[in-house]
All heavy atoms as an XYZ file, in Angstrom:
753
protein
N     109.898    107.523    140.565
C     109.185    106.848    139.435
C     109.009    107.861    138.301
O     109.067    107.487    137.145
C     107.819    106.335    139.973
C     107.118    105.511    138.968
S     107.960    103.930    138.709
C     106.634    103.085    137.923
N     108.685    109.098    138.669
C     108.442    110.147    137.670
C     109.618    110.334    136.866
O     109.574    110.436    135.582
C     108.037    111.444    138.376
C     107.698    112.590    137.487
C     106.498    112.555    136.739
C     108.501    113.647    137.385
C     106.243    113.588    135.802
C     108.327    114.637    136.521
C     107.176    114.650    135.760
N     110.794    110.434    137.463
C     112.074    110.642    136.722
C     112.356    109.577    135.799
O     112.822    109.727    134.660
C     113.243    110.901    137.758
O     112.878    111.839    138.645
C     114.479    111.278    137.047
N     112.145    108.324    136.222
C     112.297    107.176    135.330
C     111.344    107.215    134.102
O     111.765    106.921    133.058
C     112.107    105.889    136.126
C     112.926    105.700    137.327
S     114.636    105.115    137.067
C     114.474    103.658    136.201
N     110.092    107.604    134.379
C     109.173    107.740    133.318
C     109.538    108.717    132.252
O     109.491    108.558    131.119
C     107.749    108.016    133.861
N     110.014    109.907    132.759
C     110.476    111.008    131.884
C     111.632    110.521    131.043
O     111.816    110.813    129.909
C     110.749    112.314    132.702
C     109.426    112.923    133.040
C     111.508    113.314    131.746
C     109.515    114.237    133.741
N     112.574    109.840    131.764
C     113.770    109.389    130.949
C     113.331    108.331    129.957
O     113.853    108.457    128.742
C     114.729    108.634    132.000
O     115.150    109.657    133.001
C     115.975    108.110    131.301
N     112.446    107.446    130.272
C     111.988    106.422    129.273
C     111.282    107.055    128.161
O     111.538    106.708    126.993
C     111.069    105.448    129.929
N     110.493    108.163    128.422
C     109.732    108.847    127.444
C     110.711    109.573    126.445
O     110.663    109.419    125.257
C     108.843    109.963    128.048
C     108.177    110.780    126.984
C     107.072    110.409    126.305
C     108.634    112.077    126.650
C     106.392    111.141    125.352
C     108.041    112.824    125.752
C     106.939    112.403    125.000
N     111.726    110.121    127.036
C     112.718    110.802    126.193
C     113.543    109.906    125.321
O     113.723    110.019    124.174
C     113.688    111.666    127.129
O     114.616    112.347    126.336
N     114.009    108.807    125.940
C     114.761    107.813    125.226
C     113.984    107.105    124.175
O     114.527    106.958    123.022
C     115.313    106.739    126.146
C     116.532    107.159    126.956
C     117.020    108.449    127.136
C     117.234    106.335    127.939
N     118.125    108.387    128.012
C     118.203    107.038    128.530
C     117.143    104.951    128.239
C     119.155    106.573    129.466
C     118.038    104.486    129.186
C     118.970    105.340    129.782
N     112.793    106.620    124.483
C     112.126    105.661    123.600
C     111.023    106.377    122.710
O     110.688    105.929    121.625
C     111.460    104.510    124.427
C     112.502    103.772    125.148
C     112.447    103.739    126.593
C     113.577    103.141    124.564
C     113.350    103.021    127.389
C     114.558    102.458    125.307
C     114.384    102.432    126.752
N     110.415    107.482    123.154
C     109.400    108.099    122.404
C     110.086    109.274    121.592
O     109.909    109.271    120.295
C     108.234    108.698    123.273
C     107.642    107.570    124.143
C     107.218    109.436    122.393
C     107.113    106.391    123.319
N     110.708    110.227    122.314
C     111.391    111.281    121.422
C     112.490    110.690    120.648
O     112.873    111.224    119.583
C     112.007    112.343    122.435
C     110.949    113.127    123.190
C     111.662    114.140    124.154
C     110.015    113.935    122.258
N     113.047    109.521    121.171
C     114.112    108.803    120.408
C     113.707    108.381    118.968
O     114.474    108.139    118.103
N     112.367    108.246    118.787
C     111.811    107.822    117.454
C     112.270    108.927    116.440
O     112.591    108.549    115.334
C     110.255    107.651    117.525
C     109.938    106.399    118.385
C     109.750    107.531    116.110
C     108.399    106.287    118.714
N     112.156    110.132    116.825
C     112.432    111.279    115.897
C     113.925    111.746    116.058
O     114.546    112.149    114.950
C     111.515    112.448    116.168
C     110.094    112.137    115.823
C     109.533    112.077    114.597
C     109.130    111.706    116.752
N     108.258    111.643    114.737
C     107.898    111.420    116.077
C     109.072    111.440    118.150
C     106.771    111.032    116.628
C     107.875    111.076    118.733
C     106.733    110.822    118.008
N     114.447    111.673    117.233
C     115.780    112.264    117.367
C     116.984    111.195    117.508
O     118.123    111.610    117.629
C     115.872    113.135    118.551
C     114.862    114.326    118.477
C     113.699    114.361    119.132
C     115.194    115.444    117.636
C     112.846    115.348    118.984
C     114.324    116.516    117.511
C     113.159    116.518    118.197
N     116.603    109.941    117.595
C     117.613    108.876    117.772
C     117.463    108.251    119.098
O     117.254    108.956    120.070
N     117.720    106.973    119.176
C     117.606    106.224    120.385
C     118.441    106.803    121.547
O     119.553    107.167    121.292
C     117.994    104.733    120.229
C     117.778    103.857    121.398
C     116.707    103.238    121.736
C     118.756    103.667    122.484
N     116.909    102.519    122.858
C     118.083    102.853    123.346
C     119.983    104.111    122.707
C     118.704    102.379    124.548
C     120.584    103.705    123.915
C     119.957    102.814    124.779
N     117.829    106.958    122.649
C     118.572    107.490    123.867
C     118.578    109.003    123.863
O     119.363    109.543    124.657
N     117.781    109.641    122.939
C     117.783    111.077    123.020
C     117.323    111.720    124.411
O     116.447    111.209    124.989
C     116.843    111.646    121.907
C     116.741    113.088    121.887
C     117.694    113.947    121.340
C     115.635    113.799    122.546
C     117.590    115.279    121.392
C     115.552    115.136    122.559
C     116.506    115.923    122.005
O     116.403    117.232    121.948
N     117.989    112.781    124.809
C     117.679    113.420    126.058
C     117.781    114.898    125.780
O     118.773    115.404    125.348
C     118.618    112.933    127.187
S     118.240    113.887    128.657
N     116.705    115.650    126.150
C     116.700    117.039    126.007
C     117.765    117.632    126.844
O     118.458    118.633    126.309
C     115.291    117.624    126.503
C     115.302    119.161    126.456
C     114.155    117.111    125.531
N     117.987    117.228    128.009
C     119.031    117.869    128.855
C     120.400    117.533    128.243
O     121.305    118.474    128.296
C     118.951    117.270    130.335
S     117.467    117.655    131.152
N     120.645    116.374    127.739
C     121.948    116.119    127.111
C     122.139    116.966    125.910
O     123.241    117.476    125.606
C     122.054    114.577    126.766
O     121.971    113.899    127.941
C     123.285    114.366    126.112
N     121.110    117.162    125.123
C     121.165    117.966    123.911
C     121.568    119.354    124.294
O     122.450    119.923    123.637
C     119.771    117.957    123.241
C     119.799    118.749    121.924
N     119.979    118.217    120.720
C     119.551    120.031    121.651
C     119.916    119.077    119.745
N     119.707    120.154    120.352
N     120.976    119.907    125.296
C     121.296    121.204    125.702
C     122.705    121.265    126.210
O     123.465    122.240    126.012
C     120.313    121.590    126.885
C     120.618    122.919    127.567
C     120.463    124.203    126.943
C     121.162    123.121    128.842
N     120.900    125.090    127.849
C     121.260    124.518    129.039
C     121.474    122.329    129.863
C     121.706    125.039    130.176
C     121.892    122.863    131.102
C     122.004    124.243    131.174
N     123.141    120.240    127.033
C     124.475    120.222    127.539
C     125.496    120.229    126.420
O     126.552    120.947    126.555
C     124.728    118.995    128.436
C     125.966    118.937    129.142
N     126.871    118.081    128.950
C     126.474    119.807    130.163
C     127.962    118.255    129.754
N     127.772    119.310    130.527
N     125.346    119.387    125.342
C     126.234    119.386    124.269
C     126.312    120.859    123.621
O     127.364    121.250    123.233
C     125.830    118.409    123.231
C     126.111    116.912    123.593
C     125.180    115.905    123.371
C     127.270    116.294    124.059
N     125.694    114.741    123.702
C     126.995    114.898    124.134
C     128.527    116.766    124.437
C     127.942    113.986    124.535
C     129.433    115.778    124.907
C     129.208    114.486    124.951
N     125.201    121.441    123.455
C     125.161    122.685    122.886
C     125.977    123.787    123.677
O     126.674    124.608    123.112
C     123.704    123.263    122.714
N     125.791    123.732    124.989
C     126.530    124.639    125.831
C     128.023    124.372    125.680
O     128.812    125.281    125.637
C     125.974    124.524    127.334
C     126.970    125.304    128.227
C     124.658    125.069    127.521
N     128.346    123.105    125.785
C     129.844    122.737    125.686
C     130.465    123.215    124.313
O     131.546    123.690    124.334
C     130.050    121.240    125.901
C     129.874    120.767    127.256
C     130.156    119.298    127.499
N     131.517    118.911    127.129
C     132.605    119.119    127.916
N     132.445    119.741    129.156
N     133.812    118.828    127.576
N     129.629    123.026    123.352
C     130.077    123.540    121.962
C     130.336    125.027    122.020
O     131.263    125.526    121.380
C     129.183    123.125    120.953
C     129.685    123.324    119.485
C     128.748    122.684    118.394
O     128.300    121.586    118.616
O     128.526    123.414    117.435
N     129.374    125.826    122.511
C     129.549    127.221    122.587
C     130.714    127.652    123.510
O     131.346    128.656    123.144
C     128.265    127.871    123.262
C     126.998    127.762    122.329
C     126.917    128.916    121.445
C     125.559    128.781    120.757
N     125.487    129.435    119.525
N     131.132    126.793    124.426
C     132.229    127.129    125.245
C     133.550    126.668    124.573
O     134.681    126.950    125.123
C     132.090    126.369    126.616
C     131.022    126.871    127.559
C     130.865    125.955    128.796
C     131.313    128.328    128.020
N     133.431    126.119    123.396
C     134.617    125.695    122.681
C     135.048    124.238    122.813
O     136.189    123.921    122.352
N     134.291    123.508    123.501
C     134.627    122.088    123.635
C     134.091    121.291    122.407
O     132.982    121.519    121.949
C     134.047    121.479    124.892
C     134.548    122.053    126.204
C     133.806    122.990    126.877
C     135.776    121.703    126.620
C     134.239    123.496    128.074
C     136.297    122.175    127.820
C     135.498    123.125    128.527
O     136.002    123.673    129.645
N     134.877    120.374    121.905
C     134.498    119.657    120.768
C     134.673    118.139    121.119
O     135.728    117.605    120.902
C     135.278    119.936    119.503
C     135.075    121.397    119.095
N     133.923    121.905    118.611
C     135.787    122.490    119.281
C     133.932    123.170    118.368
N     135.175    123.571    118.800
N     133.664    117.517    121.758
C     133.779    116.181    122.268
C     133.583    115.157    121.128
O     132.854    115.403    120.222
C     132.704    115.988    123.328
C     132.834    116.990    124.465
O     133.956    117.053    125.048
O     131.870    117.759    124.656
N     134.307    114.062    121.229
C     134.304    113.027    120.206
C     133.292    111.905    120.589
O     133.029    111.090    119.732
C     135.605    112.444    119.984
O     136.172    111.891    121.200
C     136.673    113.562    119.453
N     132.820    111.881    121.764
C     131.932    110.770    122.127
C     130.574    111.050    121.542
O     130.197    112.215    121.401
C     131.779    110.677    123.710
C     133.008    110.274    124.417
C     134.037    111.374    124.580
O     133.719    112.555    124.505
N     135.334    111.007    124.821
N     129.825    109.983    121.254
C     128.520    110.081    120.576
C     127.390    110.074    121.660
O     126.271    110.286    121.337
C     128.282    108.995    119.623
O     128.407    107.764    120.184
C     129.259    109.177    118.519
N     127.696    109.670    122.975
C     126.615    109.616    123.938
C     127.141    110.330    125.154
O     128.377    110.358    125.470
C     126.137    108.209    124.235
O     127.021    107.582    125.279
N     126.194    110.850    125.973
C     126.565    111.478    127.166
C     127.180    110.591    128.193
O     128.138    110.902    128.910
C     125.389    112.222    127.772
C     125.661    113.174    128.907
C     126.479    114.321    128.678
C     125.385    112.937    130.200
C     126.885    115.172    129.748
C     125.680    113.741    131.197
C     126.466    114.924    130.998
O     126.844    115.690    131.954
N     126.595    109.353    128.318
C     127.127    108.341    129.266
C     128.560    108.038    128.823
O     129.397    107.912    129.666
C     126.228    107.141    129.296
C     124.838    107.506    129.758
C     126.765    106.106    130.257
C     124.695    108.049    131.141
N     128.775    107.795    127.556
C     130.230    107.494    127.073
C     131.085    108.621    127.401
O     132.166    108.426    127.899
C     130.130    107.237    125.555
C     131.489    106.794    125.084
C     131.474    106.664    123.552
O     130.761    107.385    122.839
N     132.228    105.708    122.988
N     130.613    109.882    127.342
C     131.405    111.052    127.632
C     131.753    111.079    129.112
O     132.935    111.233    129.488
C     130.610    112.336    127.268
C     131.059    113.655    127.879
C     132.289    114.226    127.390
C     130.447    114.099    128.981
C     132.746    115.318    128.103
C     130.845    115.308    129.609
C     132.017    115.861    129.077
N     130.763    110.715    129.968
C     131.016    110.751    131.459
C     131.975    109.700    131.821
O     132.905    109.845    132.650
C     129.712    110.533    132.181
C     128.776    111.739    132.123
C     127.483    111.437    132.868
C     129.413    112.952    132.799
N     131.851    108.469    131.275
C     132.709    107.367    131.563
C     134.135    107.732    131.100
O     135.095    107.463    131.858
C     132.247    106.040    130.886
C     133.246    104.949    131.000
C     130.951    105.583    131.477
N     134.251    108.314    129.964
C     135.589    108.648    129.513
C     136.219    109.758    130.348
O     137.413    109.621    130.745
C     135.484    109.180    128.075
C     136.904    109.661    127.485
C     137.811    108.701    127.201
C     137.215    110.994    127.418
C     139.151    109.086    126.766
C     138.410    111.389    126.910
C     139.329    110.386    126.663
O     140.620    110.857    126.166
N     135.513    110.754    130.782
C     135.974    111.828    131.650
C     136.349    111.225    133.053
O     137.343    111.688    133.628
C     134.962    112.888    131.827
C     134.763    113.740    130.631
C     136.088    114.542    130.378
C     135.886    115.400    129.135
N     137.098    116.106    128.766
N     135.605    110.189    133.527
C     135.926    109.625    134.817
C     137.138    108.618    134.819
O     137.974    108.539    135.719
C     134.723    108.905    135.405
C     133.550    109.930    135.842
C     132.314    109.069    136.220
C     134.009    110.733    137.081
N     137.262    107.859    133.718
C     138.209    106.765    133.672
C     139.365    107.076    132.606
O     140.409    106.491    132.814
C     137.560    105.474    133.230
O     137.105    105.583    131.927
C     136.389    105.111    134.223
N     139.106    107.903    131.608
C     140.156    108.111    130.616
C     140.094    106.943    129.625
O     140.952    106.919    128.686
N     139.201    106.040    129.730
C     139.105    104.864    128.774
C     137.969    105.141    127.830
O     136.781    105.315    128.167
C     138.891    103.592    129.586
C     139.901    103.346    130.633
C     138.741    102.410    128.668
C     139.702    102.291    131.629
N     138.292    105.114    126.468
C     137.221    105.249    125.459
C     136.548    103.936    125.169
O     136.728    103.266    124.255
C     137.990    105.694    124.281
C     139.439    105.065    124.396
C     139.672    105.033    125.964
N     135.636    103.490    126.053
C     134.921    102.258    125.826
C     134.069    102.333    124.607
O     133.580    103.426    124.212
C     133.941    101.983    127.011
C     134.668    101.603    128.286
C     134.840    102.550    129.310
C     135.184    100.292    128.464
C     135.514    102.199    130.533
C     135.852     99.998    129.615
C     135.993    100.922    130.632
N     133.815    101.145    123.862
C     132.964    101.147    122.699
C     131.584    101.544    122.945
O     131.050    101.253    123.994
C     133.087     99.727    122.235
C     134.290     99.140    123.053
C     134.457     99.852    124.206
N     130.980    102.324    122.125
C     129.705    102.907    122.268
C     128.592    101.784    122.551
O     127.717    101.907    123.346
C     129.293    103.808    121.097
C     127.921    104.499    121.465
C     129.199    103.059    119.849
C     127.953    105.397    122.611
N     128.698    100.651    121.848
C     127.764     99.590    122.015
C     127.837     98.941    123.393
O     126.771     98.699    123.944
C     127.976     98.457    120.967
C     127.532     98.854    119.565
C     126.148     99.145    119.533
C     125.662     99.557    118.169
N     124.342     99.994    118.112
N     129.092     98.886    123.967
C     129.220     98.404    125.340
C     128.450     99.421    126.302
O     127.785     98.946    127.234
C     130.621     98.177    125.674
C     130.954     97.766    127.129
C     130.373     96.397    127.361
C     132.457     97.799    127.290
N     128.819    100.568    126.142
C     128.252    101.670    127.001
C     126.797    101.740    126.877
O     125.972    101.715    127.928
C     128.837    103.079    126.729
C     128.124    104.090    127.414
C     130.359    103.054    126.940
N     126.194    101.631    125.766
C     124.729    101.641    125.542
C     124.060    100.412    126.156
O     123.034    100.518    126.790
C     124.335    101.646    124.071
C     124.571    103.083    123.468
C     124.302    103.120    121.980
O     124.096    102.005    121.299
O     124.285    104.290    121.452
N     124.753     99.279    125.977
C     124.204     97.981    126.542
C     124.174     98.063    128.083
O     123.120     97.718    128.760
C     124.952     96.779    126.076
O     124.995     96.800    124.599
C     124.407     95.485    126.721
N     125.229     98.465    128.673
C     125.353     98.580    130.127
C     124.287     99.664    130.679
O     123.637     99.452    131.685
C     126.706     98.919    130.599
C     127.562     97.605    130.326
C     126.739     99.234    132.085
C     129.043     97.850    130.598
N     124.210    100.801    129.968
C     123.253    101.862    130.370
C     121.898    101.370    130.340
O     121.100    101.547    131.249
C     123.487    103.049    129.374
O     124.808    103.576    129.497
C     122.443    104.153    129.768
N     121.489    100.614    129.251
C     120.156    100.087    129.194
C     119.844     99.039    130.240
O     118.806     99.061    130.922
C     119.838     99.521    127.751
C     118.488     98.913    127.572
C     117.422     99.907    127.762
C     118.416     98.243    126.157
N     120.825     98.143    130.490
C     120.716     97.123    131.511
C     120.487     97.757    132.930
O     119.603     97.380    133.650
C     121.873     96.237    131.508
N     121.249     98.800    133.257
C     121.176     99.462    134.553
C     119.897    100.178    134.641
O     119.148    100.083    135.697
C     122.363    100.406    134.761
C     122.126    101.311    135.966
C     123.664     99.556    134.890
N     119.430    100.878    133.539
C     118.127    101.501    133.546
C     117.050    100.622    133.818
O     116.149    100.825    134.631
C     117.888    102.268    132.277
C     116.578    103.023    132.197
C     116.413    104.162    132.881
C     115.537    102.434    131.474
C     115.157    104.852    132.817
C     114.355    103.084    131.437
C     114.088    104.292    132.085
N     116.977     99.485    133.106
C     115.881     98.459    133.212
C     115.896     97.876    134.643
O     114.820     97.631    135.166
C     116.040     97.426    132.071
C     115.732     97.931    130.681
C     115.955     96.766    129.716
C     114.323     98.440    130.600
N     117.087     97.613    135.183
C     117.133     97.041    136.550
C     116.691     98.093    137.529
O     115.862     97.661    138.429
C     118.596     96.675    136.841
N     116.932     99.288    137.352
C     116.521    100.322    138.281
C     115.047    100.589    138.129
O     114.300    100.744    139.179
C     117.186    101.725    137.950
N     114.482    100.513    136.865
C     113.045    100.615    136.679
C     112.304     99.454    137.369
O     111.274     99.612    138.009
C     112.713    100.646    135.168
C     111.313    100.830    134.784
C     110.775    102.054    135.283
C     111.121    100.663    133.265
N     112.811     98.242    137.160
C     112.245     97.048    137.807
C     112.122     97.241    139.301
O     111.109     96.980    139.859
C     112.979     95.740    137.374
C     112.516     94.588    138.143
C     111.295     93.886    137.777
C     113.246     94.040    139.165
C     110.924     92.848    138.444
C     112.828     93.003    139.816
C     111.679     92.351    139.542
N     113.307     97.519    139.892
C     113.377     97.714    141.273
C     112.476     98.832    141.929
O     111.842     98.740    142.901
C     114.832     97.940    141.781
C     115.710     96.725    141.676
C     117.223     97.156    141.964
C     115.311     95.581    142.557
N     112.376     99.924    141.049
C     111.560    100.965    141.384
C     110.077    100.609    141.429
O     109.368    100.880    142.426
C     111.758    102.153    140.409
C     111.214    103.491    140.850
O     110.070    103.559    141.276
N     111.948    104.487    140.700
N     109.620     99.979    140.457
C     108.243     99.414    140.467
C     107.982     98.448    141.520
O     106.930     98.510    142.252
C     107.921     98.793    138.987
C     106.593     98.087    138.995
C     107.892     99.818    137.945
N     108.865     97.504    141.700
C     108.785     96.485    142.737
C     108.655     97.104    144.089
O     107.664     96.785    144.873
C     110.044     95.496    142.714
C     110.003     94.449    143.776
C     108.841     93.466    143.618
C     111.365     93.715    143.763
N     109.521     98.027    144.469
C     109.474     98.602    145.819
C     108.272     99.581    145.953
O     107.782     99.695    147.085
C     110.740     99.380    146.085
C     111.921     98.460    146.321
C     113.215     98.702    145.683
C     111.833     97.301    147.151
C     114.228     97.933    145.830
C     112.862     96.448    147.280
C     114.187     96.678    146.661
N     107.908    100.193    144.891
C     106.660    101.059    144.960
C     105.420    100.112    145.189
O     104.602    100.435    146.051
C     106.423    101.791    143.613
O     107.518    102.644    143.372
C     105.134    102.597    143.686
N     105.395     98.995    144.568
C     104.223     98.075    144.760
C     104.275     97.538    146.223
O     103.184     97.342    146.823
C     104.241     96.930    143.768
C     103.930     97.381    142.313
C     104.053     96.262    141.403
C     102.503     97.925    142.264
N     105.384     97.110    146.676
C     105.539     96.609    147.994
C     105.205     97.623    149.074
O     104.498     97.267    150.047
C     106.953     96.118    148.276
C     107.428     94.789    147.464
C     108.894     94.535    147.694
C     106.537     93.625    147.957
N     105.560     98.828    148.863
C     105.256     99.899    149.827
C     103.753    100.187    149.855
O     103.203    100.440    150.858
C     106.000    101.247    149.384
N     103.146    100.097    148.649
C     101.621    100.293    148.632
C     100.955     99.181    149.258
O      99.933     99.350    150.013
C     101.154    100.442    147.192
C     101.492    101.812    146.542
C     100.997    101.936    145.168
N     101.406    103.195    144.636
C     101.167    103.536    143.363
N     100.566    102.672    142.573
N     101.571    104.685    142.943
N     101.416     97.989    149.126
C     100.797     96.775    149.648
C     101.018     96.869    151.252
O     100.043     96.540    151.961
C     101.520     95.560    149.130
C     100.802     94.200    149.675
C     101.466     93.066    148.955
C     100.814     91.760    149.473
N     101.360     90.574    148.905
N     102.127     97.289    151.661
C     102.407     97.401    153.111
C     101.499     98.505    153.752
O     101.004     98.372    154.824
C     103.884     97.728    153.375
C     104.206     97.801    154.772
C     105.786     98.042    154.972
C     106.131     98.046    156.437
N     107.524     98.305    156.614
N     101.277     99.544    152.941
C     100.441    100.654    153.478
C      98.977    100.253    153.693
O      98.282    100.710    154.538
C     100.528    101.812    152.468
C     100.102    103.153    153.078
C     100.207    104.203    151.985
C     101.376    105.104    152.112
N     101.388    106.200    151.168
N      98.515     99.391    152.761
C      97.148     98.934    152.847
C      96.828     97.779    153.811
O      95.755     97.585    154.208
C      96.599     98.499    151.439
O      97.382     97.441    150.972
C      96.647     99.674    150.426
N      98.021     97.183    154.238
C      97.872     96.031    155.170
C      97.738     96.441    156.612
O      97.947     97.545    157.036
C      99.047     95.103    154.997
């Protein structure tokens, strides 16, 4: 749950100032890759990973939509299972 909260904070709160989906770790990773001489054309880290794994340059809007949907589904399931575990513990 903690990791999901930090990710949400980074994406939605820090994202106010640095752009939606901003991640400190991704920012650092891009900087390291640039220093190593890599010049990636993808605008998001998820898009970069999908391209590296598949070789397919999916449109950024599609990647962002799927990423958000998966994140929200994972968050929902995380909260649900946490609540169920707490309920079971008290019963």
